[in-house]
mmCIF file of the N, C-alpha and C atoms, coordinates in Angstrom:
data_MODEL
# 
_entry.id   MODEL 
# 
loop_
_atom_site.group_PDB 
_atom_site.id 
_atom_site.type_symbol 
_atom_site.label_atom_id 
_atom_site.label_alt_id 
_atom_site.label_comp_id 
_atom_site.label_asym_id 
_atom_site.label_entity_id 
_atom_site.label_seq_id 
_atom_site.pdbx_PDB_ins_code 
_atom_site.Cartn_x 
_atom_site.Cartn_y 
_atom_site.Cartn_z 
_atom_site.occupancy 
_atom_site.B_iso_or_equiv 
_atom_site.pdbx_formal_charge 
_atom_site.auth_seq_id 
_atom_site.auth_comp_id 
_atom_site.auth_asym_id 
_atom_site.auth_atom_id 
_atom_site.pdbx_PDB_model_num 
ATOM 1   N N  . UNK A 1 1  ? 38.776 -66.965 -139.500 1.00 0.00 ? 1  UNK A N  1 
ATOM 2   C CA . UNK A 1 1  ? 40.050 -67.789 -139.965 1.00 0.00 ? 1  UNK A CA 1 
ATOM 3   C C  . UNK A 1 1  ? 41.324 -67.477 -139.472 1.00 0.00 ? 1  UNK A C  1 
ATOM 4   N N  . UNK A 1 2  ? 41.997 -68.246 -139.651 1.00 0.00 ? 2  UNK A N  1 
ATOM 5   C CA . UNK A 1 2  ? 43.420 -67.806 -139.080 1.00 0.00 ? 2  UNK A CA 1 
ATOM 6   C C  . UNK A 1 2  ? 44.546 -67.370 -140.339 1.00 0.00 ? 2  UNK A C  1 
ATOM 7   N N  . UNK A 1 3  ? 45.100 -66.599 -139.893 1.00 0.00 ? 3  UNK A N  1 
ATOM 8   C CA . UNK A 1 3  ? 46.456 -66.475 -140.352 1.00 0.00 ? 3  UNK A CA 1 
ATOM 9   C C  . UNK A 1 3  ? 47.642 -67.093 -139.497 1.00 0.00 ? 3  UNK A C  1 
ATOM 10  N N  . UNK A 1 4  ? 48.508 -67.261 -139.999 1.00 0.00 ? 4  UNK A N  1 
ATOM 11  C CA . UNK A 1 4  ? 49.623 -67.614 -139.328 1.00 0.00 ? 4  UNK A CA 1 
ATOM 12  C C  . UNK A 1 4  ? 51.117 -66.623 -139.240 1.00 0.00 ? 4  UNK A C  1 
ATOM 13  N N  . UNK A 1 5  ? 51.631 -66.424 -138.132 1.00 0.00 ? 5  UNK A N  1 
ATOM 14  C CA . UNK A 1 5  ? 52.480 -65.142 -138.183 1.00 0.00 ? 5  UNK A CA 1 
ATOM 15  C C  . UNK A 1 5  ? 54.008 -66.293 -138.255 1.00 0.00 ? 5  UNK A C  1 
ATOM 16  N N  . UNK A 1 6  ? 54.789 -66.048 -138.883 1.00 0.00 ? 6  UNK A N  1 
ATOM 17  C CA . UNK A 1 6  ? 56.008 -66.818 -138.751 1.00 0.00 ? 6  UNK A CA 1 
ATOM 18  C C  . UNK A 1 6  ? 57.053 -66.536 -137.800 1.00 0.00 ? 6  UNK A C  1 
ATOM 19  N N  . UNK A 1 7  ? 58.419 -67.007 -137.639 1.00 0.00 ? 7  UNK A N  1 
ATOM 20  C CA . UNK A 1 7  ? 59.201 -66.587 -137.569 1.00 0.00 ? 7  UNK A CA 1 
ATOM 21  C C  . UNK A 1 7  ? 59.940 -65.352 -137.335 1.00 0.00 ? 7  UNK A C  1 
ATOM 22  N N  . UNK A 1 8  ? 60.012 -64.794 -138.882 1.00 0.00 ? 8  UNK A N  1 
ATOM 23  C CA . UNK A 1 8  ? 60.263 -64.268 -139.516 1.00 0.00 ? 8  UNK A CA 1 
ATOM 24  C C  . UNK A 1 8  ? 58.982 -63.072 -139.433 1.00 0.00 ? 8  UNK A C  1 
ATOM 25  N N  . UNK A 1 9  ? 58.527 -63.105 -138.655 1.00 0.00 ? 9  UNK A N  1 
ATOM 26  C CA . UNK A 1 9  ? 57.630 -61.856 -138.660 1.00 0.00 ? 9  UNK A CA 1 
ATOM 27  C C  . UNK A 1 9  ? 56.335 -61.533 -140.171 1.00 0.00 ? 9  UNK A C  1 
ATOM 28  N N  . UNK A 1 10 ? 56.726 -62.765 -141.074 1.00 0.00 ? 10 UNK A N  1 
ATOM 29  C CA . UNK A 1 10 ? 55.998 -62.415 -141.898 1.00 0.00 ? 10 UNK A CA 1 
ATOM 30  C C  . UNK A 1 10 ? 54.262 -63.693 -141.610 1.00 0.00 ? 10 UNK A C  1 
ATOM 31  N N  . UNK A 1 11 ? 53.594 -62.553 -142.174 1.00 0.00 ? 11 UNK A N  1 
ATOM 32  C CA . UNK A 1 11 ? 51.860 -63.138 -142.388 1.00 0.00 ? 11 UNK A CA 1 
ATOM 33  C C  . UNK A 1 11 ? 51.320 -63.861 -143.264 1.00 0.00 ? 11 UNK A C  1 
ATOM 34  N N  . UNK A 1 12 ? 50.834 -65.084 -143.374 1.00 0.00 ? 12 UNK A N  1 
ATOM 35  C CA . UNK A 1 12 ? 50.107 -65.590 -144.407 1.00 0.00 ? 12 UNK A CA 1 
ATOM 36  C C  . UNK A 1 12 ? 48.919 -65.132 -144.573 1.00 0.00 ? 12 UNK A C  1 
ATOM 37  N N  . UNK A 1 13 ? 48.149 -64.841 -146.010 1.00 0.00 ? 13 UNK A N  1 
ATOM 38  C CA . UNK A 1 13 ? 47.218 -64.563 -145.441 1.00 0.00 ? 13 UNK A CA 1 
ATOM 39  C C  . UNK A 1 13 ? 46.200 -65.473 -146.247 1.00 0.00 ? 13 UNK A C  1 
ATOM 40  N N  . UNK A 1 14 ? 44.886 -65.539 -145.758 1.00 0.00 ? 14 UNK A N  1 
ATOM 41  C CA . UNK A 1 14 ? 44.217 -66.845 -146.602 1.00 0.00 ? 14 UNK A CA 1 
ATOM 42  C C  . UNK A 1 14 ? 43.729 -66.737 -148.062 1.00 0.00 ? 14 UNK A C  1 
ATOM 43  N N  . UNK A 1 15 ? 43.954 -67.906 -148.710 1.00 0.00 ? 15 UNK A N  1 
ATOM 44  C CA . UNK A 1 15 ? 43.384 -67.397 -150.554 1.00 0.00 ? 15 UNK A CA 1 
ATOM 45  C C  . UNK A 1 15 ? 42.494 -67.200 -150.499 1.00 0.00 ? 15 UNK A C  1 
ATOM 46  N N  . UNK A 1 16 ? 41.708 -67.258 -150.038 1.00 0.00 ? 16 UNK A N  1 
ATOM 47  C CA . UNK A 1 16 ? 40.005 -66.522 -150.249 1.00 0.00 ? 16 UNK A CA 1 
ATOM 48  C C  . UNK A 1 16 ? 40.027 -65.238 -150.087 1.00 0.00 ? 16 UNK A C  1 
ATOM 49  N N  . UNK A 1 17 ? 41.028 -64.882 -149.080 1.00 0.00 ? 17 UNK A N  1 
ATOM 50  C CA . UNK A 1 17 ? 40.782 -62.947 -148.887 1.00 0.00 ? 17 UNK A CA 1 
ATOM 51  C C  . UNK A 1 17 ? 41.610 -62.470 -149.532 1.00 0.00 ? 17 UNK A C  1 
ATOM 52  N N  . UNK A 1 18 ? 43.044 -63.205 -150.063 1.00 0.00 ? 18 UNK A N  1 
ATOM 53  C CA . UNK A 1 18 ? 43.921 -62.708 -150.985 1.00 0.00 ? 18 UNK A CA 1 
ATOM 54  C C  . UNK A 1 18 ? 42.976 -62.339 -152.323 1.00 0.00 ? 18 UNK A C  1 
ATOM 55  N N  . UNK A 1 19 ? 42.309 -63.482 -152.989 1.00 0.00 ? 19 UNK A N  1 
ATOM 56  C CA . UNK A 1 19 ? 41.432 -63.520 -153.774 1.00 0.00 ? 19 UNK A CA 1 
ATOM 57  C C  . UNK A 1 19 ? 40.216 -62.222 -153.953 1.00 0.00 ? 19 UNK A C  1 
ATOM 58  N N  . UNK A 1 20 ? 39.625 -61.782 -152.875 1.00 0.00 ? 20 UNK A N  1 
ATOM 59  C CA . UNK A 1 20 ? 39.216 -60.558 -153.447 1.00 0.00 ? 20 UNK A CA 1 
ATOM 60  C C  . UNK A 1 20 ? 39.690 -59.069 -153.896 1.00 0.00 ? 20 UNK A C  1 
ATOM 61  N N  . UNK A 1 21 ? 41.222 -59.352 -153.916 1.00 0.00 ? 21 UNK A N  1 
ATOM 62  C CA . UNK A 1 21 ? 42.017 -58.194 -154.099 1.00 0.00 ? 21 UNK A CA 1 
ATOM 63  C C  . UNK A 1 21 ? 43.006 -58.547 -155.116 1.00 0.00 ? 21 UNK A C  1 
ATOM 64  N N  . UNK A 1 22 ? 42.611 -58.959 -156.634 1.00 0.00 ? 22 UNK A N  1 
ATOM 65  C CA . UNK A 1 22 ? 43.868 -59.526 -157.533 1.00 0.00 ? 22 UNK A CA 1 
ATOM 66  C C  . UNK A 1 22 ? 44.628 -58.607 -157.837 1.00 0.00 ? 22 UNK A C  1 
ATOM 67  N N  . UNK A 1 23 ? 44.294 -57.246 -157.755 1.00 0.00 ? 23 UNK A N  1 
ATOM 68  C CA . UNK A 1 23 ? 45.178 -56.182 -158.167 1.00 0.00 ? 23 UNK A CA 1 
ATOM 69  C C  . UNK A 1 23 ? 46.240 -56.085 -157.232 1.00 0.00 ? 23 UNK A C  1 
ATOM 70  N N  . UNK A 1 24 ? 45.992 -56.148 -156.142 1.00 0.00 ? 24 UNK A N  1 
ATOM 71  C CA . UNK A 1 24 ? 46.317 -55.164 -154.880 1.00 0.00 ? 24 UNK A CA 1 
ATOM 72  C C  . UNK A 1 24 ? 48.056 -56.299 -154.866 1.00 0.00 ? 24 UNK A C  1 
ATOM 73  N N  . UNK A 1 25 ? 48.853 -55.319 -154.445 1.00 0.00 ? 25 UNK A N  1 
ATOM 74  C CA . UNK A 1 25 ? 50.251 -56.223 -153.954 1.00 0.00 ? 25 UNK A CA 1 
ATOM 75  C C  . UNK A 1 25 ? 50.766 -55.304 -152.883 1.00 0.00 ? 25 UNK A C  1 
ATOM 76  N N  . UNK A 1 26 ? 50.185 -54.583 -152.277 1.00 0.00 ? 26 UNK A N  1 
ATOM 77  C CA . UNK A 1 26 ? 50.862 -53.674 -151.065 1.00 0.00 ? 26 UNK A CA 1 
ATOM 78  C C  . UNK A 1 26 ? 49.457 -53.130 -150.465 1.00 0.00 ? 26 UNK A C  1 
ATOM 79  N N  . UNK A 1 27 ? 49.980 -53.349 -148.887 1.00 0.00 ? 27 UNK A N  1 
ATOM 80  C CA . UNK A 1 27 ? 48.679 -53.218 -148.525 1.00 0.00 ? 27 UNK A CA 1 
ATOM 81  C C  . UNK A 1 27 ? 49.297 -52.063 -147.221 1.00 0.00 ? 27 UNK A C  1 
ATOM 82  N N  . UNK A 1 28 ? 48.345 -51.011 -146.803 1.00 0.00 ? 28 UNK A N  1 
ATOM 83  C CA . UNK A 1 28 ? 48.674 -50.275 -145.325 1.00 0.00 ? 28 UNK A CA 1 
ATOM 84  C C  . UNK A 1 28 ? 48.211 -50.684 -144.067 1.00 0.00 ? 28 UNK A C  1 
ATOM 85  N N  . UNK A 1 29 ? 49.246 -50.765 -143.025 1.00 0.00 ? 29 UNK A N  1 
ATOM 86  C CA . UNK A 1 29 ? 48.764 -51.648 -141.942 1.00 0.00 ? 29 UNK A CA 1 
ATOM 87  C C  . UNK A 1 29 ? 49.119 -50.716 -140.622 1.00 0.00 ? 29 UNK A C  1 
ATOM 88  N N  . UNK A 1 30 ? 48.137 -50.909 -139.878 1.00 0.00 ? 30 UNK A N  1 
ATOM 89  C CA . UNK A 1 30 ? 48.163 -50.279 -138.708 1.00 0.00 ? 30 UNK A CA 1 
ATOM 90  C C  . UNK A 1 30 ? 47.405 -50.572 -137.866 1.00 0.00 ? 30 UNK A C  1 
ATOM 91  N N  . UNK A 1 31 ? 47.571 -50.593 -136.370 1.00 0.00 ? 31 UNK A N  1 
ATOM 92  C CA . UNK A 1 31 ? 47.163 -50.982 -135.672 1.00 0.00 ? 31 UNK A CA 1 
ATOM 93  C C  . UNK A 1 31 ? 46.268 -49.928 -134.622 1.00 0.00 ? 31 UNK A C  1 
ATOM 94  N N  . UNK A 1 32 ? 44.892 -50.451 -134.415 1.00 0.00 ? 32 UNK A N  1 
ATOM 95  C CA . UNK A 1 32 ? 44.125 -49.860 -134.170 1.00 0.00 ? 32 UNK A CA 1 
ATOM 96  C C  . UNK A 1 32 ? 43.004 -50.389 -132.650 1.00 0.00 ? 32 UNK A C  1 
ATOM 97  N N  . UNK A 1 33 ? 43.287 -50.224 -131.319 1.00 0.00 ? 33 UNK A N  1 
ATOM 98  C CA . UNK A 1 33 ? 42.162 -50.505 -130.638 1.00 0.00 ? 33 UNK A CA 1 
ATOM 99  C C  . UNK A 1 33 ? 42.675 -52.172 -130.565 1.00 0.00 ? 33 UNK A C  1 
ATOM 100 N N  . UNK A 1 34 ? 43.647 -52.555 -130.451 1.00 0.00 ? 34 UNK A N  1 
ATOM 101 C CA . UNK A 1 34 ? 44.433 -54.061 -130.361 1.00 0.00 ? 34 UNK A CA 1 
ATOM 102 C C  . UNK A 1 34 ? 43.915 -54.765 -131.093 1.00 0.00 ? 34 UNK A C  1 
ATOM 103 N N  . UNK A 1 35 ? 43.662 -54.199 -132.649 1.00 0.00 ? 35 UNK A N  1 
ATOM 104 C CA . UNK A 1 35 ? 43.667 -55.103 -133.933 1.00 0.00 ? 35 UNK A CA 1 
ATOM 105 C C  . UNK A 1 35 ? 44.428 -54.788 -134.549 1.00 0.00 ? 35 UNK A C  1 
ATOM 106 N N  . UNK A 1 36 ? 45.004 -55.365 -135.953 1.00 0.00 ? 36 UNK A N  1 
ATOM 107 C CA . UNK A 1 36 ? 45.565 -55.033 -136.891 1.00 0.00 ? 36 UNK A CA 1 
ATOM 108 C C  . UNK A 1 36 ? 44.988 -54.499 -138.034 1.00 0.00 ? 36 UNK A C  1 
ATOM 109 N N  . UNK A 1 37 ? 44.945 -53.444 -138.691 1.00 0.00 ? 37 UNK A N  1 
ATOM 110 C CA . UNK A 1 37 ? 44.076 -53.358 -139.875 1.00 0.00 ? 37 UNK A CA 1 
ATOM 111 C C  . UNK A 1 37 ? 44.908 -53.258 -141.264 1.00 0.00 ? 37 UNK A C  1 
ATOM 112 N N  . UNK A 1 38 ? 44.176 -53.973 -142.495 1.00 0.00 ? 38 UNK A N  1 
ATOM 113 C CA . UNK A 1 38 ? 45.076 -53.914 -143.647 1.00 0.00 ? 38 UNK A CA 1 
ATOM 114 C C  . UNK A 1 38 ? 44.178 -53.042 -144.607 1.00 0.00 ? 38 UNK A C  1 
ATOM 115 N N  . UNK A 1 39 ? 44.670 -52.494 -145.451 1.00 0.00 ? 39 UNK A N  1 
ATOM 116 C CA . UNK A 1 39 ? 43.824 -51.533 -146.249 1.00 0.00 ? 39 UNK A CA 1 
ATOM 117 C C  . UNK A 1 39 ? 44.487 -51.807 -147.741 1.00 0.00 ? 39 UNK A C  1 
ATOM 118 N N  . UNK A 1 40 ? 43.942 -51.861 -148.381 1.00 0.00 ? 40 UNK A N  1 
ATOM 119 C CA . UNK A 1 40 ? 44.691 -52.138 -150.421 1.00 0.00 ? 40 UNK A CA 1 
ATOM 120 C C  . UNK A 1 40 ? 45.451 -51.152 -150.194 1.00 0.00 ? 40 UNK A C  1 
ATOM 121 N N  . UNK A 1 41 ? 46.542 -50.699 -150.826 1.00 0.00 ? 41 UNK A N  1 
ATOM 122 C CA . UNK A 1 41 ? 47.174 -49.441 -151.506 1.00 0.00 ? 41 UNK A CA 1 
ATOM 123 C C  . UNK A 1 41 ? 47.306 -49.976 -152.914 1.00 0.00 ? 41 UNK A C  1 
ATOM 124 N N  . UNK A 1 42 ? 46.701 -48.670 -153.949 1.00 0.00 ? 42 UNK A N  1 
ATOM 125 C CA . UNK A 1 42 ? 47.723 -48.939 -154.831 1.00 0.00 ? 42 UNK A CA 1 
ATOM 126 C C  . UNK A 1 42 ? 48.695 -47.854 -155.317 1.00 0.00 ? 42 UNK A C  1 
ATOM 127 N N  . UNK A 1 43 ? 50.009 -48.477 -156.101 1.00 0.00 ? 43 UNK A N  1 
ATOM 128 C CA . UNK A 1 43 ? 50.428 -47.238 -155.639 1.00 0.00 ? 43 UNK A CA 1 
ATOM 129 C C  . UNK A 1 43 ? 51.030 -46.766 -157.064 1.00 0.00 ? 43 UNK A C  1 
ATOM 130 N N  . UNK A 1 44 ? 51.011 -45.378 -157.279 1.00 0.00 ? 44 UNK A N  1 
ATOM 131 C CA . UNK A 1 44 ? 50.713 -44.656 -158.314 1.00 0.00 ? 44 UNK A CA 1 
ATOM 132 C C  . UNK A 1 44 ? 52.816 -44.479 -159.124 1.00 0.00 ? 44 UNK A C  1 
ATOM 133 N N  . UNK A 1 45 ? 52.675 -44.386 -160.443 1.00 0.00 ? 45 UNK A N  1 
ATOM 134 C CA . UNK A 1 45 ? 53.927 -44.300 -160.420 1.00 0.00 ? 45 UNK A CA 1 
ATOM 135 C C  . UNK A 1 45 ? 54.317 -42.297 -160.114 1.00 0.00 ? 45 UNK A C  1 
ATOM 136 N N  . UNK A 1 46 ? 55.821 -42.149 -160.332 1.00 0.00 ? 46 UNK A N  1 
ATOM 137 C CA . UNK A 1 46 ? 56.073 -41.192 -159.933 1.00 0.00 ? 46 UNK A CA 1 
ATOM 138 C C  . UNK A 1 46 ? 55.538 -39.942 -160.955 1.00 0.00 ? 46 UNK A C  1 
ATOM 139 N N  . UNK A 1 47 ? 55.338 -40.019 -161.987 1.00 0.00 ? 47 UNK A N  1 
ATOM 140 C CA . UNK A 1 47 ? 55.138 -39.283 -162.690 1.00 0.00 ? 47 UNK A CA 1 
ATOM 141 C C  . UNK A 1 47 ? 53.270 -38.667 -162.814 1.00 0.00 ? 47 UNK A C  1 
ATOM 142 N N  . UNK A 1 48 ? 52.636 -40.049 -162.026 1.00 0.00 ? 48 UNK A N  1 
ATOM 143 C CA . UNK A 1 48 ? 50.672 -39.645 -161.860 1.00 0.00 ? 48 UNK A CA 1 
ATOM 144 C C  . UNK A 1 48 ? 51.273 -38.542 -160.371 1.00 0.00 ? 48 UNK A C  1 
ATOM 145 N N  . UNK A 1 49 ? 52.445 -38.692 -159.687 1.00 0.00 ? 49 UNK A N  1 
ATOM 146 C CA . UNK A 1 49 ? 52.450 -37.763 -158.221 1.00 0.00 ? 49 UNK A CA 1 
ATOM 147 C C  . UNK A 1 49 ? 52.651 -36.776 -159.152 1.00 0.00 ? 49 UNK A C  1 
ATOM 148 N N  . UNK A 1 50 ? 53.654 -36.112 -160.187 1.00 0.00 ? 50 UNK A N  1 
ATOM 149 C CA . UNK A 1 50 ? 54.048 -34.927 -160.241 1.00 0.00 ? 50 UNK A CA 1 
ATOM 150 C C  . UNK A 1 50 ? 53.279 -34.244 -161.236 1.00 0.00 ? 50 UNK A C  1 
ATOM 151 N N  . UNK A 1 51 ? 51.975 -35.041 -161.773 1.00 0.00 ? 51 UNK A N  1 
ATOM 152 C CA . UNK A 1 51 ? 51.180 -34.681 -162.696 1.00 0.00 ? 51 UNK A CA 1 
ATOM 153 C C  . UNK A 1 51 ? 50.187 -33.816 -161.584 1.00 0.00 ? 51 UNK A C  1 
ATOM 154 N N  . UNK A 1 52 ? 49.725 -34.447 -160.441 1.00 0.00 ? 52 UNK A N  1 
ATOM 155 C CA . UNK A 1 52 ? 49.019 -34.149 -159.340 1.00 0.00 ? 52 UNK A CA 1 
ATOM 156 C C  . UNK A 1 52 ? 49.457 -32.930 -158.961 1.00 0.00 ? 52 UNK A C  1 
ATOM 157 N N  . UNK A 1 53 ? 50.648 -32.347 -158.711 1.00 0.00 ? 53 UNK A N  1 
ATOM 158 C CA . UNK A 1 53 ? 51.454 -31.624 -157.869 1.00 0.00 ? 53 UNK A CA 1 
ATOM 159 C C  . UNK A 1 53 ? 51.092 -30.390 -159.016 1.00 0.00 ? 53 UNK A C  1 
ATOM 160 N N  . UNK A 1 54 ? 51.318 -30.381 -159.927 1.00 0.00 ? 54 UNK A N  1 
ATOM 161 C CA . UNK A 1 54 ? 51.068 -29.526 -161.265 1.00 0.00 ? 54 UNK A CA 1 
ATOM 162 C C  . UNK A 1 54 ? 49.696 -28.945 -161.307 1.00 0.00 ? 54 UNK A C  1 
ATOM 163 N N  . UNK A 1 55 ? 48.812 -29.765 -161.049 1.00 0.00 ? 55 UNK A N  1 
ATOM 164 C CA . UNK A 1 55 ? 47.420 -29.612 -160.996 1.00 0.00 ? 55 UNK A CA 1 
ATOM 165 C C  . UNK A 1 55 ? 47.084 -28.787 -159.886 1.00 0.00 ? 55 UNK A C  1 
ATOM 166 N N  . UNK A 1 56 ? 47.501 -29.083 -159.027 1.00 0.00 ? 56 UNK A N  1 
ATOM 167 C CA . UNK A 1 56 ? 47.585 -28.421 -157.620 1.00 0.00 ? 56 UNK A CA 1 
ATOM 168 C C  . UNK A 1 56 ? 48.243 -26.801 -157.737 1.00 0.00 ? 56 UNK A C  1 
ATOM 169 N N  . UNK A 1 57 ? 49.441 -26.976 -158.761 1.00 0.00 ? 57 UNK A N  1 
ATOM 170 C CA . UNK A 1 57 ? 50.169 -25.817 -158.437 1.00 0.00 ? 57 UNK A CA 1 
ATOM 171 C C  . UNK A 1 57 ? 51.370 -25.698 -157.346 1.00 0.00 ? 57 UNK A C  1 
ATOM 172 N N  . UNK A 1 58 ? 51.778 -27.244 -157.686 1.00 0.00 ? 58 UNK A N  1 
ATOM 173 C CA . UNK A 1 58 ? 53.095 -27.127 -156.193 1.00 0.00 ? 58 UNK A CA 1 
ATOM 174 C C  . UNK A 1 58 ? 54.121 -27.621 -157.192 1.00 0.00 ? 58 UNK A C  1 
ATOM 175 N N  . UNK A 1 59 ? 55.032 -26.509 -156.331 1.00 0.00 ? 59 UNK A N  1 
ATOM 176 C CA . UNK A 1 59 ? 56.284 -26.473 -157.542 1.00 0.00 ? 59 UNK A CA 1 
ATOM 177 C C  . UNK A 1 59 ? 57.254 -27.518 -156.469 1.00 0.00 ? 59 UNK A C  1 
ATOM 178 N N  . UNK A 1 60 ? 58.336 -28.107 -156.798 1.00 0.00 ? 60 UNK A N  1 
ATOM 179 C CA . UNK A 1 60 ? 59.374 -28.697 -156.483 1.00 0.00 ? 60 UNK A CA 1 
ATOM 180 C C  . UNK A 1 60 ? 60.221 -27.743 -155.250 1.00 0.00 ? 60 UNK A C  1 
ATOM 181 N N  . UNK A 1 61 ? 60.158 -26.906 -155.562 1.00 0.00 ? 61 UNK A N  1 
ATOM 182 C CA . UNK A 1 61 ? 60.387 -25.473 -154.348 1.00 0.00 ? 61 UNK A CA 1 
ATOM 183 C C  . UNK A 1 61 ? 59.652 -25.687 -153.569 1.00 0.00 ? 61 UNK A C  1 
ATOM 184 N N  . UNK A 1 62 ? 58.107 -25.461 -153.733 1.00 0.00 ? 62 UNK A N  1 
ATOM 185 C CA . UNK A 1 62 ? 57.434 -25.514 -152.697 1.00 0.00 ? 62 UNK A CA 1 
ATOM 186 C C  . UNK A 1 62 ? 57.717 -26.835 -151.470 1.00 0.00 ? 62 UNK A C  1 
ATOM 187 N N  . UNK A 1 63 ? 57.735 -27.986 -151.834 1.00 0.00 ? 63 UNK A N  1 
ATOM 188 C CA . UNK A 1 63 ? 58.589 -29.064 -151.390 1.00 0.00 ? 63 UNK A CA 1 
ATOM 189 C C  . UNK A 1 63 ? 59.514 -28.939 -150.707 1.00 0.00 ? 63 UNK A C  1 
ATOM 190 N N  . UNK A 1 64 ? 60.395 -28.527 -151.215 1.00 0.00 ? 64 UNK A N  1 
ATOM 191 C CA . UNK A 1 64 ? 61.982 -28.163 -150.300 1.00 0.00 ? 64 UNK A CA 1 
ATOM 192 C C  . UNK A 1 64 ? 61.270 -27.407 -149.240 1.00 0.00 ? 64 UNK A C  1 
ATOM 193 N N  . UNK A 1 65 ? 60.783 -26.603 -149.420 1.00 0.00 ? 65 UNK A N  1 
ATOM 194 C CA . UNK A 1 65 ? 60.246 -25.114 -148.569 1.00 0.00 ? 65 UNK A CA 1 
ATOM 195 C C  . UNK A 1 65 ? 59.566 -26.346 -147.250 1.00 0.00 ? 65 UNK A C  1 
ATOM 196 N N  . UNK A 1 66 ? 58.550 -27.054 -147.487 1.00 0.00 ? 66 UNK A N  1 
ATOM 197 C CA . UNK A 1 66 ? 57.943 -27.653 -146.425 1.00 0.00 ? 66 UNK A CA 1 
ATOM 198 C C  . UNK A 1 66 ? 58.895 -28.625 -145.754 1.00 0.00 ? 66 UNK A C  1 
ATOM 199 N N  . UNK A 1 67 ? 59.677 -29.407 -146.308 1.00 0.00 ? 67 UNK A N  1 
ATOM 200 C CA . UNK A 1 67 ? 60.200 -30.268 -145.823 1.00 0.00 ? 67 UNK A CA 1 
ATOM 201 C C  . UNK A 1 67 ? 61.688 -29.162 -145.059 1.00 0.00 ? 67 UNK A C  1 
ATOM 202 N N  . UNK A 1 68 ? 61.922 -28.666 -144.921 1.00 0.00 ? 68 UNK A N  1 
ATOM 203 C CA . UNK A 1 68 ? 63.119 -27.476 -144.363 1.00 0.00 ? 68 UNK A CA 1 
ATOM 204 C C  . UNK A 1 68 ? 61.793 -27.078 -143.015 1.00 0.00 ? 68 UNK A C  1 
ATOM 205 N N  . UNK A 1 69 ? 60.557 -26.803 -143.491 1.00 0.00 ? 69 UNK A N  1 
ATOM 206 C CA . UNK A 1 69 ? 60.218 -26.135 -142.051 1.00 0.00 ? 69 UNK A CA 1 
ATOM 207 C C  . UNK A 1 69 ? 59.505 -27.327 -141.071 1.00 0.00 ? 69 UNK A C  1 
ATOM 208 N N  . UNK A 1 70 ? 59.163 -28.571 -141.837 1.00 0.00 ? 70 UNK A N  1 
ATOM 209 C CA . UNK A 1 70 ? 58.673 -29.768 -140.940 1.00 0.00 ? 70 UNK A CA 1 
ATOM 210 C C  . UNK A 1 70 ? 60.320 -29.922 -140.101 1.00 0.00 ? 70 UNK A C  1 
ATOM 211 N N  . UNK A 1 71 ? 61.718 -30.161 -140.601 1.00 0.00 ? 71 UNK A N  1 
ATOM 212 C CA . UNK A 1 71 ? 62.901 -30.472 -140.024 1.00 0.00 ? 71 UNK A CA 1 
ATOM 213 C C  . UNK A 1 71 ? 62.732 -29.490 -138.777 1.00 0.00 ? 71 UNK A C  1 
ATOM 214 N N  . UNK A 1 72 ? 62.281 -28.279 -138.971 1.00 0.00 ? 72 UNK A N  1 
ATOM 215 C CA . UNK A 1 72 ? 62.833 -27.635 -137.783 1.00 0.00 ? 72 UNK A CA 1 
ATOM 216 C C  . UNK A 1 72 ? 61.848 -27.056 -136.473 1.00 0.00 ? 72 UNK A C  1 
ATOM 217 N N  . UNK A 1 73 ? 60.894 -27.764 -136.833 1.00 0.00 ? 73 UNK A N  1 
ATOM 218 C CA . UNK A 1 73 ? 59.430 -27.911 -135.734 1.00 0.00 ? 73 UNK A CA 1 
ATOM 219 C C  . UNK A 1 73 ? 59.950 -29.231 -134.562 1.00 0.00 ? 73 UNK A C  1 
ATOM 220 N N  . UNK A 1 74 ? 61.065 -29.895 -134.906 1.00 0.00 ? 74 UNK A N  1 
ATOM 221 C CA . UNK A 1 74 ? 61.215 -30.646 -133.770 1.00 0.00 ? 74 UNK A CA 1 
ATOM 222 C C  . UNK A 1 74 ? 61.494 -30.192 -132.584 1.00 0.00 ? 74 UNK A C  1 
# 
């Protein structure tokens, strides 16, 4: 199957491929060994992220410290 790349760098996927992912609106895109890899991504609401952080015992202060640490690593 072919997919056309437009002059605006937009890629049109064939309908029968898209039909296999009816609930997906976002895809992760990577280049690997000369190939373009698309993987479906289901975005989660911010509340789900906060809930997961709470389950893991991660506070907003922990996130701030992690960001500060990573910015020093350059």
